[in-house]
Structures are given as C-alpha cells and as structure tokens.
C-alpha positions as CSV (number, residue, x, y, z in Angstrom):
1,X,0.4,0.1,0.0
2,X,1.8,3.5,-0.7
3,X,2.1,6.3,2.0
4,X,-0.1,8.3,0.5
5,X,-3.0,6.2,0.3
6,X,-1.8,5.2,3.6
7,X,-1.7,8.8,5.3
8,X,-5.0,10.0,3.8
9,X,-7.0,6.4,5.4
10,X,-5.5,7.1,8.3
11,X,-7.1,11.1,8.2
12,X,-10.2,9.8,7.4
13,X,-9.4,7.7,10.6
14,X,-9.1,10.1,12.9
15,X,-11.8,12.4,12.1
16,X,-14.5,10.3,12.4
17,X,-12.3,9.5,15.8
18,X,-12.5,13.4,16.8
19,X,-16.1,13.5,15.5
20,X,-17.1,10.1,18.3
21,X,-15.0,12.2,20.5
22,X,-16.7,15.6,20.4
23,X,-19.7,13.0,20.5
24,X,-19.0,13.1,24.4
25,X,-17.0,16.0,24.6
26,X,-19.8,17.6,24.1
27,X,-22.7,15.8,24.7
28,X,-22.9,18.0,28.1
29,X,-24.0,21.2,25.6
30,X,-27.0,19.4,24.4
31,X,-28.2,17.0,27.8
32,X,-26.4,18.7,30.8
33,X,-29.4,20.9,32.0
34,X,-32.5,18.4,30.8
35,X,-29.9,15.6,33.3
36,X,-29.6,18.3,36.4
37,X,-33.1,19.1,36.2
38,X,-33.8,15.4,36.2
39,X,-36.4,15.8,33.4
40,X,-34.8,12.9,31.4
41,X,-32.4,10.2,32.8
42,X,-29.1,9.9,32.2
43,X,-29.5,7.2,30.1
44,X,-32.2,7.9,28.2
45,X,-30.9,11.9,28.1
46,X,-27.9,10.5,26.2
47,X,-29.9,8.6,23.5
48,X,-32.5,10.9,22.8
49,X,-30.0,13.6,22.1
50,X,-27.3,11.1,20.4
51,X,-30.3,10.3,17.7
52,X,-31.1,14.4,17.2
53,X,-27.6,15.0,17.6
54,X,-27.0,12.6,14.1
55,X,-30.4,14.1,12.2
56,X,-29.0,17.5,12.9
57,X,-25.4,16.3,11.7
58,X,-27.4,15.4,8.2
59,X,-28.8,19.1,7.7
60,X,-26.5,21.5,6.0
61,X,-23.2,21.5,4.7
62,X,-22.3,25.6,4.6
63,X,-20.0,25.2,8.4
64,X,-18.4,22.0,6.4
65,X,-17.0,24.5,3.6
66,X,-16.1,27.0,5.8
67,X,-13.6,24.6,7.8
68,X,-13.0,22.8,5.2
69,X,-12.3,25.4,2.4
70,X,-12.7,28.2,3.7
71,X,-10.1,28.8,6.7
72,X,-6.8,27.7,5.1
73,X,-5.3,27.5,1.3
74,X,-6.7,24.3,0.3
75,X,-4.0,24.4,-2.2
76,X,-1.5,23.5,0.1
77,X,-2.8,21.3,2.4
78,X,-1.7,17.9,2.2
79,X,-2.1,15.0,4.5
80,X,0.1,15.1,7.0
81,X,-1.2,18.7,7.8
82,X,-4.3,17.3,8.4
83,X,-3.1,14.4,10.7
84,X,-1.8,16.5,12.3
85,X,-4.3,19.0,13.3
86,X,-6.6,15.9,14.0
87,X,-4.0,14.5,16.4
88,X,-3.8,17.7,17.9
89,X,-7.2,18.6,18.7
90,X,-8.1,15.2,19.6
91,X,-4.8,15.5,22.7
92,X,-6.4,18.8,23.5
93,X,-10.1,17.1,23.9
94,X,-9.0,14.3,25.7
95,X,-7.2,16.4,28.1
96,X,-10.3,19.1,28.8
97,X,-12.6,16.0,29.2
98,X,-10.3,14.6,31.6
99,X,-10.4,17.7,33.8
100,X,-14.0,17.9,33.4
101,X,-13.5,21.3,31.3
102,X,-16.2,22.5,28.7
103,X,-13.8,23.7,26.1
104,X,-14.3,23.9,22.3
105,X,-14.2,21.4,20.2
106,X,-14.7,23.8,17.5
107,X,-11.9,26.1,18.6
108,X,-9.3,22.9,19.2
109,X,-10.1,21.5,15.2
110,X,-9.8,25.6,14.0
111,X,-7.1,26.1,16.1
112,X,-4.8,22.9,14.9
113,X,-6.1,23.2,11.6
114,X,-4.6,26.7,11.4
115,X,-1.0,25.7,13.2
116,X,-0.3,22.8,11.5
117,X,-0.8,24.8,7.7
118,X,0.9,27.6,9.1
119,X,4.0,25.6,10.6
120,X,3.9,23.7,6.8
121,X,3.3,26.1,4.7
122,X,3.9,29.5,6.1
123,X,0.4,31.7,7.5
124,X,0.0,34.0,4.4
125,X,-1.7,30.8,3.7
126,X,-4.5,30.9,5.9
127,X,-7.3,33.2,5.4
128,X,-7.3,35.6,7.3
129,X,-9.5,37.9,6.7
130,X,-12.4,34.6,7.0
131,X,-10.9,33.6,10.2
132,X,-11.5,36.7,11.6
133,X,-15.3,37.6,11.2
134,X,-16.2,33.1,11.4
135,X,-13.9,32.7,14.0
136,X,-11.8,35.4,16.4
137,X,-15.2,37.3,16.1
138,X,-17.8,35.0,16.9
139,X,-15.8,34.1,19.4
140,X,-15.8,36.8,21.6
141,X,-19.2,37.5,20.2
142,X,-21.0,34.3,21.2
143,X,-20.2,34.0,24.7
144,X,-21.4,38.0,24.9
145,X,-25.0,37.1,23.2
146,X,-25.3,33.7,25.0
147,X,-24.9,35.4,28.5
148,X,-27.2,38.2,27.8
149,X,-29.4,36.1,25.3
150,X,-30.2,33.5,29.2
151,X,-30.4,36.6,30.8
152,X,-33.3,38.3,29.3
153,X,-35.2,35.0,28.2
154,X,-34.8,34.3,31.8
155,X,-36.1,37.2,32.9
156,X,-38.9,37.5,30.5
157,X,-39.9,34.3,31.8
158,X,-40.5,35.1,35.5
159,X,-42.5,38.6,34.5
160,X,-45.2,35.7,32.1
161,X,-45.5,33.4,35.4
162,X,-44.9,35.3,38.5
163,X,-48.1,34.7,39.6
164,X,-47.7,31.2,39.0
165,X,-47.1,28.5,41.7
166,X,-43.9,27.1,41.5
167,X,-45.1,23.0,40.9
168,X,-47.3,24.3,38.1
169,X,-43.7,25.7,36.7
170,X,-41.9,22.7,36.9
171,X,-44.9,20.4,35.8
172,X,-45.1,22.6,32.7
173,X,-41.1,23.6,31.9
174,X,-40.4,19.7,33.0
175,X,-42.6,18.9,29.5
176,X,-40.9,22.1,27.2
177,X,-37.8,20.8,27.9
178,X,-37.8,18.1,26.5
179,X,-38.4,20.5,23.2
180,X,-35.8,22.7,24.1
181,X,-33.4,20.5,24.5
182,X,-34.3,18.6,21.5
183,X,-33.5,21.3,19.1
184,X,-30.4,22.3,21.0
185,X,-29.4,18.3,20.3
186,X,-30.7,18.9,16.6
187,X,-28.6,22.4,16.3
188,X,-26.0,20.9,17.8
189,X,-26.0,18.5,15.2
190,X,-25.8,20.7,12.4
191,X,-22.9,22.6,13.6
192,X,-20.2,20.8,14.6
193,X,-20.6,17.3,13.6
194,X,-19.9,19.7,9.8
195,X,-16.9,20.9,11.3
196,X,-15.4,17.1,10.6
197,X,-16.9,16.6,7.6
198,X,-14.8,19.3,5.8
199,X,-11.8,18.0,7.2
200,X,-12.5,14.8,5.5
201,X,-13.9,16.5,2.7
202,X,-10.3,18.3,2.3
203,X,-8.4,15.1,2.5
204,X,-10.8,14.0,-0.6
205,X,-9.9,16.9,-2.3
206,X,-6.0,17.0,-1.3
207,X,-5.7,13.3,-2.0
208,X,-7.8,13.1,-5.3
209,X,-7.0,16.6,-6.8
210,X,-10.4,17.1,-7.0
211,X,-12.9,20.4,-6.0
212,X,-14.3,20.8,-2.7
213,X,-17.1,19.2,-2.0
214,X,-18.9,17.7,0.6
215,X,-20.3,14.3,-0.6
216,X,-23.1,12.2,0.4
217,X,-20.8,9.2,2.2
218,X,-19.1,12.0,4.0
219,X,-22.2,13.3,5.9
220,X,-23.5,10.2,6.9
221,X,-20.6,8.4,8.1
222,X,-20.1,11.9,10.5
223,X,-23.5,11.9,11.6
224,X,-23.0,7.9,12.3
225,X,-20.0,9.3,14.7
226,X,-21.5,11.6,16.4
227,X,-24.3,9.9,17.1
228,X,-22.3,7.0,18.6
229,X,-19.8,9.6,20.3
230,X,-23.2,11.2,22.1
231,X,-24.5,7.9,23.2
232,X,-20.9,7.5,25.3
233,X,-21.7,10.2,27.3
234,X,-19.0,12.5,28.7
235,X,-20.3,12.5,32.6
236,X,-17.3,15.0,33.9
237,X,-18.3,18.0,31.6
238,X,-21.9,17.1,32.3
239,X,-21.6,17.2,35.9
240,X,-19.4,20.4,35.2
241,X,-22.3,22.4,33.1
242,X,-25.0,20.8,34.6
243,X,-24.7,21.3,38.2
244,X,-21.4,22.9,39.1
245,X,-21.8,26.5,37.2
246,X,-25.4,27.2,38.7
247,X,-28.2,25.5,40.1
248,X,-30.9,24.9,37.6
249,X,-34.5,24.3,37.7
250,X,-36.5,22.9,34.8
251,X,-37.6,26.4,33.8
252,X,-33.8,27.7,34.0
253,X,-33.2,24.4,31.8
254,X,-35.4,25.6,29.1
255,X,-34.0,29.3,28.7
256,X,-30.4,28.1,28.5
257,X,-31.8,25.5,25.9
258,X,-34.0,27.5,23.6
259,X,-30.8,30.6,24.1
260,X,-28.2,28.6,22.7
261,X,-30.4,26.8,20.7
262,X,-31.1,29.7,19.2
263,X,-27.4,30.9,18.3
264,X,-26.6,27.7,16.8
265,X,-29.5,27.8,14.3
266,X,-28.6,30.8,13.2
267,X,-24.6,30.8,12.8
268,X,-25.0,27.2,11.3
269,X,-27.5,28.9,8.8
270,X,-24.4,31.4,7.6
271,X,-22.2,29.0,8.1
272,X,-20.1,30.7,10.9
273,X,-18.9,27.8,12.8
274,X,-19.4,28.2,16.4
275,X,-18.3,27.3,19.3
276,X,-21.7,25.1,20.2
277,X,-19.4,24.9,23.8
278,X,-19.7,28.5,24.5
279,X,-23.5,29.2,23.5
280,X,-24.5,26.7,26.1
281,X,-22.4,27.7,29.1
282,X,-23.0,31.3,28.9
283,X,-26.5,31.0,28.4
284,X,-26.7,28.7,31.8
285,X,-24.7,31.4,33.2
286,X,-27.2,34.3,32.0
287,X,-29.8,32.2,33.2
288,X,-28.5,32.1,36.6
289,X,-27.3,35.4,36.9
290,X,-31.2,36.6,36.1
291,X,-31.7,34.9,39.3
292,X,-28.9,36.2,41.5
293,X,-25.0,36.5,40.5
294,X,-24.4,35.0,43.8
295,X,-25.7,31.5,42.4
296,X,-22.9,31.7,39.9
297,X,-20.2,29.5,40.9
298,X,-16.8,31.6,40.3
299,X,-13.9,28.5,40.4
300,X,-15.8,26.5,38.1
301,X,-16.4,29.6,35.4
302,X,-12.8,30.2,36.0
303,X,-11.4,27.3,34.8
304,X,-14.1,26.9,32.1
305,X,-12.9,30.5,30.8
306,X,-9.2,29.7,31.3
307,X,-9.8,26.6,28.8
308,X,-11.6,28.9,27.0
309,X,-8.7,31.4,26.1
310,X,-5.8,28.7,26.1
311,X,-7.7,26.7,23.3
312,X,-6.9,28.2,20.3
313,X,-3.6,29.5,20.8
314,X,-2.6,26.2,22.1
315,X,-3.9,23.8,19.8
316,X,-2.4,26.5,17.1
317,X,1.1,25.6,18.4
318,X,0.4,21.8,19.7
319,X,-0.5,21.0,16.0
320,X,3.1,23.1,14.4
321,X,5.0,20.9,16.6
322,X,3.2,18.0,15.6
323,X,3.2,18.4,11.9
324,X,7.1,19.2,12.6
325,X,7.7,15.9,14.2
326,X,5.2,14.0,12.1
327,X,7.4,15.9,8.8
328,X,10.9,14.9,10.3
329,X,9.8,11.0,10.9
330,X,8.7,10.6,7.3
331,X,12.1,12.1,6.0
332,X,14.2,9.9,7.9
333,X,12.2,7.2,7.3
334,X,11.8,6.9,3.9
335,X,13.7,9.1,2.5
C-alpha cells in the first residue's frame, strides 16, 4: 500500500475518531441541563441527544465548507497537515474531558488546522479575513450573546410566570424542556458534526486532486460517529455544565437550551463554525445570573474560561509541533 493512500486513510479514520470524541465531549452541551433538572434520566437523555445529534448532522454543509475550504488555502494542504491537526485536536479534547472542562472542540479543531498549515506552508496561506469574522469575532461575540440572551429570556419567563405556583411551573417546563433539549441537540449536530465533514472533504480533495465537495458518505459517516459518541456520554463535563456552574430548575433549563439552540441555528445557517460549548455554558450563566449573581460558581467559571482562552493558541502551536515532528519522521524514515 503506497504511503500517500495510507496517510489519506489515516486522516479519515482520525477525523471520525475526533467526531466520536466530539460527541461524548460535547454531549453536555445538549443534555446537561435536562439531566441536572431530572426531567430525563441520564441514559434516556444521551440516547435522545444522540438521535437528534445524528439528525442535525444531516441538515446542511455550510459550516463544513467554511472549515474545509475557508480557513486555509486548500491547495497547500497535505495529509500530513491534516493528521497533525486532528491529533492535536484529539489530544486537547481528551485532556479537557479528563479535567471535566467544557472547552470548545470547534476551536480545538480550527486552531489545530490553522497551526499545522501555518507551520507547514507559512501563515500567508491562512485566510485571515475569513478567520477574523467567522472564528475570532464569533469566539468573543457568541459567549456575550449567550449570556445576555439567557439573562433576558429568563427575566421574560420570570415576568410571564411570576403569578403561577412553583409546582405548576416545574410541571409545565419539565415537559417543555424535552422540546428545548431536542432543539439544542439538533442544532448542535448541524454545527459541530459539519466541522469534521469539512476536514474529511478537504482530505478527499487533497488526495484525489478534485474540487472541494462534501459527499453524502462523508455526511452520513460523521453523523453516525457523532451520534455514537453522544451515546457514550461525557459525564464529567455533564456534571460541570449541569450542576457545578449553577443549579438549574426546569424553567431555567428551558431558557438556556432555547437561547443556545437559537444561537447555533443562526450560526449554522450562515456557515459560522461557532462553539456550541460557548453558547450553552454562557446561556446557563446568563440564566443563573437572572436569579442572582451569587448563584454562579466563580471558581468553576474561571476554570472554564481559562480553557476557552487557551484552546485556540495551545492547539495552534501543538499541531505545529506535531507537524514538524511527523514531517521529520517521514523524511528520516522514507527518504
């Protein structure tokens, strides 16, 4: 088997492994609040989330096109670059999962892709205009929108239901949260799974020297991988998002899920690979602050924000280092 084909197959396999890890790493995004409010049991919630993540992953390719054809110059991308990027993103996801930190799988993948490409061919082959308004600006804007949106949605619900008894509120929003959780799971799948689709489509275009195109088999394979990963569950992160940041009740869970789901729906529509982690966690923060600021756990929030800040630069340089090491290994082993 020739080396080029072996590298291509390795990239596809690593991409699906990343997608699987993304499923259990980011499972918290879709089901943490509905588990913490005890509306659904953990086992039922992960299966529910997995099915809807799978469906969401089938609903478009705009985000995939941004990641695969918009961030770097596809003409200079090689299988070695993609392997380094995927290994870096996988390593960071496993590290943050082990620590129970809901970091962004999206930023890990994009930072890794940009870093490997920059170290391989130079930063001039990064599309800085697209990176600026589809990665950098949303990285700061989506948490702010999530926090403010969650706050005002929660304030509006408090105003609408302030005369209703607490048992009736819990009963109503316990049912409503099933729909808001499903909405979030679908939009999560439509945003997050597409990023891996973009990487595989880029690998196919690179190996076969064809125009960038997200084929049906890529869409289905990534949807299945993310669905299976969601079934596996990411319980450490679920506990962090669902209960350690702020204690939530069904009405608050509904507000957070509706807010973050709407953010992901709009960004997927415009092909913006926003972080689903940032959207849901800041929506929960905003919902919690509508009750009182003291309801938030500052230590946990500080740890989460630290992971957010370091994800993009860490994966950028990690993937660059992996590419250099891998390139040196190939040169010394096969030349």
